[in-house]
C-alpha positions as CSV (number, residue, x, y, z in Angstrom):
1,M,-84.1,-135.1,-32.2
2,A,-86.3,-137.7,-30.6
3,V,-86.9,-137.2,-26.9
4,I,-87.5,-140.4,-24.9
5,G,-89.5,-139.8,-21.8
6,P,-89.3,-141.7,-18.5
7,T,-90.1,-145.4,-18.4
8,F,-92.9,-146.5,-16.2
9,F,-93.2,-150.0,-14.9
10,S,-96.5,-151.4,-13.9
11,S,-96.9,-153.5,-10.9
12,P,-97.3,-157.3,-11.5
13,V,-100.8,-158.5,-11.6
14,G,-101.5,-161.5,-9.4
15,D,-99.6,-163.4,-6.8
16,H,-97.0,-165.1,-9.1
17,P,-95.4,-164.5,-12.5
18,A,-98.0,-165.1,-15.2
19,G,-97.3,-168.1,-17.4
20,D,-94.7,-169.7,-15.0
21,G,-96.2,-173.1,-15.8
22,L,-97.0,-173.9,-12.2
23,T,-100.7,-173.4,-12.4
24,R,-102.3,-176.7,-13.2
25,L,-105.9,-175.6,-13.0
26,Q,-107.7,-172.2,-12.7
27,T,-111.3,-171.3,-13.3
28,V,-113.2,-168.2,-12.4
29,F,-116.3,-169.0,-14.5
30,T,-116.0,-166.1,-16.8
31,G,-118.7,-166.0,-19.4
32,A,-120.6,-168.8,-17.7
33,S,-117.8,-171.2,-18.5
34,S,-116.1,-173.6,-16.1
35,A,-113.2,-174.2,-18.4
36,D,-109.6,-174.4,-17.1
37,I,-107.8,-171.2,-18.3
38,S,-104.3,-172.4,-17.3
39,Q,-101.9,-173.4,-20.1
40,Y,-102.9,-177.0,-19.6
41,L,-106.5,-176.4,-20.7
42,I,-107.9,-179.6,-19.1
43,G,-111.4,-178.7,-19.9
44,S,-114.6,-177.7,-18.2
45,G,-114.9,-180.5,-15.7
46,T,-117.6,-183.1,-15.4
47,N,-120.8,-181.3,-14.4
48,D,-123.5,-183.2,-12.5
49,E,-126.5,-180.9,-11.9
50,M,-124.6,-177.7,-11.1
51,T,-125.5,-174.4,-12.7
52,V,-122.7,-172.3,-14.1
53,S,-123.3,-168.6,-14.7
54,D,-121.0,-165.7,-15.5
55,G,-118.6,-165.5,-12.6
56,S,-119.9,-168.4,-10.5
57,A,-121.1,-172.0,-10.3
58,N,-123.9,-173.1,-8.0
59,A,-124.9,-176.3,-6.2
60,V,-128.3,-176.4,-4.5
61,F,-128.9,-179.2,-2.0
62,D,-132.6,-179.8,-1.2
63,S,-134.6,-182.4,0.8
64,N,-133.3,-185.3,-1.2
65,V,-129.9,-186.9,-0.9
66,N,-128.4,-186.1,-4.2
67,T,-125.1,-185.2,-5.9
68,K,-124.3,-181.7,-7.3
69,S,-120.7,-181.6,-8.4
70,L,-118.2,-180.2,-10.8
71,V,-115.2,-182.5,-11.1
72,Y,-111.8,-181.9,-12.7
73,S,-110.5,-185.4,-12.8
74,D,-107.0,-184.8,-14.2
75,V,-105.1,-181.8,-12.9
76,G,-101.8,-183.3,-14.1
77,I,-100.1,-183.9,-10.8
78,S,-100.6,-187.6,-10.2
79,Q,-96.9,-188.2,-10.4
80,I,-95.9,-185.9,-7.6
81,S,-94.4,-187.1,-4.3
82,D,-95.6,-186.5,-0.7
83,D,-93.1,-183.6,-0.3
84,A,-93.9,-181.8,-3.6
85,P,-95.0,-178.1,-3.1
86,L,-98.7,-177.8,-4.0
87,T,-101.7,-175.6,-3.3
88,Y,-105.4,-176.3,-3.8
89,E,-107.7,-173.4,-3.1
90,M,-111.2,-172.0,-3.8
91,F,-113.6,-169.3,-2.9
92,W,-117.2,-170.0,-2.0
93,V,-120.3,-168.7,-0.3
94,A,-123.0,-170.9,1.4
95,T,-126.5,-169.6,2.0
96,L,-129.6,-171.2,3.5
97,D,-131.8,-171.6,0.5
98,T,-135.1,-173.1,1.6
99,P,-134.6,-174.0,5.3
100,S,-135.9,-177.4,6.2
101,P,-134.6,-179.5,9.1
102,Q,-132.1,-182.2,8.4
103,S,-131.8,-185.6,10.0
104,P,-129.3,-185.6,12.9
105,G,-125.8,-185.9,11.7
106,D,-126.6,-184.9,8.1
107,A,-123.9,-182.8,6.4
108,I,-123.2,-181.5,2.9
109,K,-120.0,-182.3,1.2
110,F,-119.1,-179.2,-0.7
111,A,-115.6,-180.0,-1.9
112,Q,-113.1,-182.8,-2.2
113,F,-109.4,-183.2,-3.0
114,T,-108.5,-186.7,-3.9
115,T,-105.4,-188.7,-3.0
116,H,-104.1,-192.1,-4.0
117,L,-105.6,-193.6,-0.8
118,N,-108.7,-191.6,-0.2
119,G,-110.3,-188.2,-0.6
120,I,-110.0,-185.2,1.7
121,D,-113.6,-184.2,2.1
122,F,-115.0,-180.9,3.3
123,Y,-118.5,-180.7,4.8
124,I,-120.8,-178.0,6.2
125,R,-124.1,-178.5,8.0
126,G,-127.5,-176.9,7.4
127,V,-130.6,-176.5,9.5
128,P,-130.9,-177.2,12.4
129,N,-127.2,-177.4,12.9
130,D,-126.1,-174.4,10.8
131,T,-123.9,-173.0,13.5
132,D,-120.9,-172.2,11.3
133,I,-119.5,-175.8,11.3
134,L,-116.8,-177.0,8.9
135,I,-116.0,-180.7,9.0
136,I,-112.8,-182.0,7.3
137,Q,-112.6,-185.7,6.8
138,S,-109.6,-187.6,5.4
139,G,-109.9,-191.4,5.6
140,F,-110.4,-192.2,9.2
141,T,-109.4,-188.7,10.4
142,T,-112.2,-186.2,11.0
143,V,-111.7,-182.6,12.2
144,T,-114.6,-180.3,13.2
145,V,-114.0,-176.6,13.0
146,T,-116.7,-174.5,14.7
147,A,-117.3,-170.9,13.9
148,G,-114.9,-171.4,11.0
149,H,-117.1,-170.2,8.2
150,A,-120.3,-168.1,8.1
151,Y,-123.4,-168.5,6.0
152,G,-123.9,-165.6,3.6
153,T,-120.2,-164.5,3.5
154,Q,-117.4,-165.3,1.2
155,N,-115.0,-168.0,2.4
156,H,-111.5,-169.0,1.2
157,L,-110.2,-172.5,1.6
158,A,-106.6,-173.5,0.9
159,L,-104.8,-176.8,1.2
160,V,-101.0,-176.4,1.1
161,N,-98.6,-179.4,0.7
162,R,-95.1,-178.4,1.8
163,S,-91.7,-179.6,0.7
164,T,-91.3,-180.9,4.3
165,G,-94.2,-183.3,3.6
166,V,-96.5,-181.5,5.9
167,M,-100.0,-180.7,4.8
168,D,-101.7,-177.5,6.1
169,I,-105.3,-176.5,5.5
170,Y,-106.4,-172.9,6.0
171,L,-109.9,-171.6,6.3
172,N,-110.1,-167.8,5.8
173,G,-106.4,-167.5,6.7
174,V,-106.5,-169.6,9.8
175,R,-104.7,-172.9,9.9
176,V,-107.2,-175.5,11.0
177,V,-105.4,-178.7,10.1
178,T,-101.7,-179.5,10.0
179,G,-99.8,-182.8,10.0
180,R,-98.6,-185.8,8.1
181,N,-99.8,-189.3,8.4
182,D,-101.1,-192.1,6.2
183,N,-104.5,-190.6,6.0
184,T,-103.4,-187.1,4.9
185,T,-100.6,-187.9,2.5
186,L,-101.0,-186.3,-0.9
187,A,-99.0,-188.6,-3.1
188,G,-101.1,-189.1,-6.2
189,L,-103.4,-186.1,-5.6
190,G,-105.0,-185.5,-8.9
191,T,-108.7,-184.5,-8.7
192,M,-110.5,-181.3,-7.6
193,Q,-114.2,-181.5,-7.0
194,L,-116.5,-178.6,-6.3
195,G,-119.8,-179.7,-4.8
196,G,-120.6,-183.2,-3.6
197,V,-123.5,-184.9,-2.0
198,G,-125.9,-183.9,0.7
199,R,-129.5,-183.3,1.8
200,G,-130.7,-180.1,3.3
201,D,-131.3,-176.5,2.6
202,T,-128.1,-175.1,1.4
203,R,-126.9,-173.3,-1.8
204,V,-123.2,-173.3,-2.3
205,T,-121.8,-170.7,-4.8
206,Y,-118.3,-171.1,-6.1
207,Y,-116.4,-168.1,-7.4
208,G,-113.0,-169.6,-8.3
209,A,-110.8,-172.7,-8.0
210,R,-107.1,-173.1,-8.5
211,V,-104.3,-175.7,-8.3
212,R,-100.7,-174.7,-8.3
213,R,-97.4,-176.6,-7.9
214,A,-96.2,-174.2,-5.3
215,E,-96.6,-173.3,-1.7
216,M,-98.7,-170.2,-2.1
217,Y,-99.0,-169.5,1.6
218,P,-96.2,-169.5,4.2
219,D,-95.8,-172.0,7.0
220,S,-97.6,-170.0,9.7
221,A,-100.6,-170.3,12.0
222,T,-102.3,-167.5,10.1
223,V,-101.9,-166.1,6.6
224,T,-103.4,-163.3,4.6
225,P,-105.9,-164.9,2.1
226,P,-106.6,-163.1,-1.2
227,L,-109.7,-160.9,-1.3
228,N,-111.2,-162.7,-4.3
229,P,-110.2,-164.8,-7.4
230,A,-109.1,-161.6,-9.2
231,A,-106.1,-161.4,-6.8
232,W,-104.7,-164.6,-8.3
233,G,-104.1,-162.9,-11.6
234,P,-103.5,-164.6,-14.9
235,P,-102.5,-168.3,-14.6
């Protein structure tokens, strides 16, 4: 007589059911590939002078004003409305590569999420203004967050568009932007860019990027960010 032992259930891997169809882009650069591993398989993005290695992608900004970027130009969400749930997020580390003073006001754009009106741009500063400054610019709206990120440590950035039409931006679990106006509306959002343009002394290393049609973080002043891209689980 066959004896059937107890059934063991493993815990789910990740922060959502795998294969639920809500992930529109996910890459963690496994095997030195920037390919999208979601079911939509939109490709590896357009690479402009970035270096992709196993587990990361790197942009090094030097004394010249130049572009280093990896752009996913079609994440399949251009038809969504302002109040559609959506989360853009990424992990990165910035380090001072070869310090050299920048001109006053210089900043490095290290990410951009585009809209039908404009792009929501994210900047950091290098020497001599490398005092943990994150600048968020959307159209004519600019927000400066001091002591928001630190050179040499991993950072998590998440942009959450809610069903209420409000957009929240979290840096390392702290909400640094919230609101809704003509400059921050997300209708037509459809591009994710790692890297950008700048002049200075900074290396930005990216460890993962993801876009989901869901509010992955609650409407709160602080949230608990994932430890690393592995916490996302399968797309």
